[in-house]
N, C-alpha and C positions, 0 to 999 in steps of 0.2 A: 365555781372554779375561776370563771372569768373575773369575778370581783376580787379574788385574793391572790391569784398566782403571781402577780408582779411584785408583791411585797410581803406575803406571808413567809415566815422563816423557813418552813419546810420546802416550799417551791424554790426559794432563793438558794437553799443548800443543794437541792436536787439538781437544779439547772447548772449550778456551778460544778458539781461532780461530773455531770454529763459532758459539759463543754471541756473540762480539763482532760477527760479521757479521749475525746475526739481530737483535740489539739495534739495530745501526746502521741496518739497512734498515727494520725495523718502526717505528722512531721517525722515519724520514725523512718530511718533510711535503711533498716535491716531487711532481711528476707521477709517476703509477704507484706511489705509495707506499701504505701502509696507510690513509692518509686517503682516498685515492681508492677503495680497496677498501671502506672503510666507507660511502662515498657510494653505491657500487654495491649494498651490502647494509645499508640503514639500521638494521636491527634488531641489527646486530653492534656491541656496545660494546666498550670496552677490556678489560673483564673476560672477554669471551667470545672472545678471539683464539684461533684453533685452529692448532696447529702439528703437523705430521706428521714423525716420524722414520722415514724409509723405509729399512728394513733396520736395525732398532734393535739387533740383536744381543742382548746380555744386559742392556741397559737403563741403562748407566752415564750416558749423555748425558741421557736422560730424567730420571733422578733429579736431575741437576745443574740442569736447567731448572725442574723442579717446586720445588726448594729455592729457587732464586734468583728465580724469576718465578711466584709462586703465583697470579697473576691470569691466567696462560695455561692453556689446556687442551691438553695434549701427549699425542698418541696415537702409539704405536709399532706398526710392523708388521714381521714377519719370517717368512721361509719355514720356518725350522727350528723344529720343536716344542720341542726342548730349550732353544734360545735364548729362546723365548717363556716357557717355564716358569721359567727362571732369572730373567728380567726381572721376572716377577710375584712370584716368591718373594723377590726382593731389593728390592721396594717400588715398582716402576714400576706406576702405577695403571691405565693404559689401554693394553692390549696386544692386538693382533689377529694371528692366524696367517694369512698369505696371501702372495701373490706380487705383486711390483712390476709384473709383466707383465699383471696383471688385478686392479687394486686394488678392494677391496670398499667403495668410497666413492662417493658421488654427485658429479656435476660441481660445481665451485666450492665444495668443502667446506672448504678450508683457506686461511688467510692466508699461510702459509709452510710450506715443506717442506725438510727437511735430508736429504741422501743422501750418507752418508760412507763412502767406500771400498766401495761396493756395486755400482755400475755395472761396476766392475772384474771382478766375479764372474759377470756375466750374459752369456749367449751373444748376446742381442739387447738391447744397451743402448739402441738407438735407440727400440725399442718402449717400453721402460721410461720414457724421457724423455717420450714422448707421453702415457703414463698419468699421469705426475707433472704435466704441464701440464693435463691434463683436470681433475684434482681441485683445482687452484689457482684462486683467485678472480682476476678481472681486476686487474692490478696486484700480484698475489701474487709472493712471493719464493721462489726456489730456491737453496739453498746446497749446493754439490757439492764433495766432496773426492775426489781420485783419485790413484793412484800415477803418478809422472812417468817419462818416458823409456823408450821401447821397448827401447833398447839396455841398460837396466839389468835386464832380465828375468833371473831366477835361480832357484835351488832354492827360495827363499822363496815366490815366486809359484806355483810348481808345488805346493808343500806346502799352501798355503792356497786352492788351486783358483782361482787367477786366470785370466782369459781374455786380458787385454791390459793394457799400460801405455799412458799417454796423453801426447800433446804438448799444449801449451796451445792451439795453433791448431786441432788436431784436435778437442779437446773443445768449443771455441767453435763450430766448424762444426756439430757434432752438436746443440748447444743451439739454434742458429739454425734448423736444419732442423726441429726439433721445435716451433718457434714461439716461442721465448724470444728476448729480446735480452740480451746480456751486459753487465752493469753494471760489474763489477770482477773482475779475475783476477790471481793472484799465485802464484809458487812459494813454498814454505816448506820447512823442514828443510834449509836451505842449509848451515849450519855442519857438521852431521854428514855431508854428502854425500861428502866424500873417504873417511871411514871406511866408509860404506855400500858404496862402490865396491870398496874393498879387501876387505871382508868377503865380498861377494857375487860378485865377479868374479875375484879373485886368490887367495883362500884356499880350502881344501877346505870343503865344506859341513859345518856342525855336525851332531852326532848328532840333534838335535831337528828339523833342517832347517827351522826357522822362527825368526825374530828376535823373536817376541812372547814376551817374558819379562821378569821383574823383575831388574834388575842390582844388583850390590853398591851400598851407599849412596853411596860416593864417586863412582862412575860415574853413578848417578842424579842426584846433586847437580850434577855437571859438565854433564850434558845439560839439566838444568832451568835452569841459568844460561844456556846457549846458547839455549834456547827463550825465556827472558825477554828476551834481547838481540834476538832476531828479532821478538818481539812489540813491543818498543819501536820497532824500525825500521819495522814495518808500520803502526803507529799514528801515527808522527811524521814519517816520511820518505816511505814509499810502497811499492809492490810490490817484491818481490825478483825478480831476473832468473833465478835458478836455485835448485834444491832438489829433493829427492826426492819431494815431493808438490805437487799443484796444488790451490789453493782458488779456486773461482769462484762468484760471485754473479750470478744472472740473474733476469729478471722476465718475467711474462706481460704483454703490452701491454694497455692499458686500452681501446683502441678496436677 
């Protein structure tokens, strides 16, 4: 992951989607937005917006946020000591080793939390969602990405120690049960989906038994073009009805 997350097409697309949702929701001036969170915490100015990357891995997304949004304070937490070490060595500044099931942060600590392809690895994803809600301020934002479709379970999920794949409605139900309300949800990775199905369900598993790898430049370029097309659709048309990943934005109620 450390070797490929800065330039592999998938991570570039994923980080772009996560950043777009954070910017959109943190700039929203409607009910339950950061404006409301700031009213609830008058001493929090724009320069002190705190964002948590819950399950930060080797820190690629944190480095992106710190570069593009220097006025944000971005903290990462991960259970794996090696991931934390790599994140620190590669320039991510605020990294904590710990579990999403028992976050070492006080209540109402963050304006926003990102949890990208992490719930997927946890035996108790519902407890993790309760913890994420606890550390979010009233009106705070949670951006979640998870793998889609239980029927797409394959060698890749086993290799990366996944626990489950999700449906859009199932994820929304877990978020509501944890006390969030779902603001927006979409599938993505729609264009590569037929290739994913063929690779993971019809062909023999590759030797690496994982799809996390950098592809030849022409292949990377093709996937990046597809990702750009999807990004245009999501920003100008609306949610995608299918795709191998689910991106959902939820909020903590203000009342």
